C-alpha positions in Angstrom: 101.3 111.4 106.9 100.9 109.4 103.7 101.0 105.6 104.0 103.8 103.5 102.5 102.9 100.8 100.1 103.5 98.1 102.8 101.2 100.0 105.3 98.5 100.3 102.6 98.7 96.6 101.8 98.5 95.7 105.5 95.4 98.0 106.0 93.7 96.6 103.0 94.4 93.0 104.0 93.2 93.7 107.6 89.9 95.3 106.3 89.3 92.5 103.9 89.9 89.8 106.5 87.6 91.6 108.9 84.9 92.0 106.3 84.9 88.3 105.5 84.7 87.4 109.2 81.8 89.8 109.8 79.9 89.0 106.6 80.2 85.2 107.5 78.8 85.9 110.9 76.1 88.4 110.2 75.3 88.0 106.5 76.0 90.5 103.7 72.7 92.5 104.1 73.1 92.9 107.9 76.8 94.0 107.8 77.6 97.6 108.2 80.9 99.5 107.5 81.1 100.2 111.2 81.0 96.4 112.0 83.9 95.8 109.6 86.0 98.7 110.9 85.3 97.6 114.4 86.4 94.1 113.6 89.5 95.5 112.0 90.2 97.7 115.1 89.8 100.9 113.1 87.3 103.6 112.7 84.9 104.4 109.8 86.9 107.5 108.9 90.2 105.6 108.6 88.5 103.3 106.0 87.3 106.2 103.8 
């Protein structure tokens, strides 16, 4: 089912917030997509 604009915005915000948190904790070069998705309570495939 396609996302609504509000759902897409929420997903994007959740991923960006998680990315910032993980990158601050681990550093940019040590951060993996899986780390960010895990922090955002998602899966790698849902971020693709």
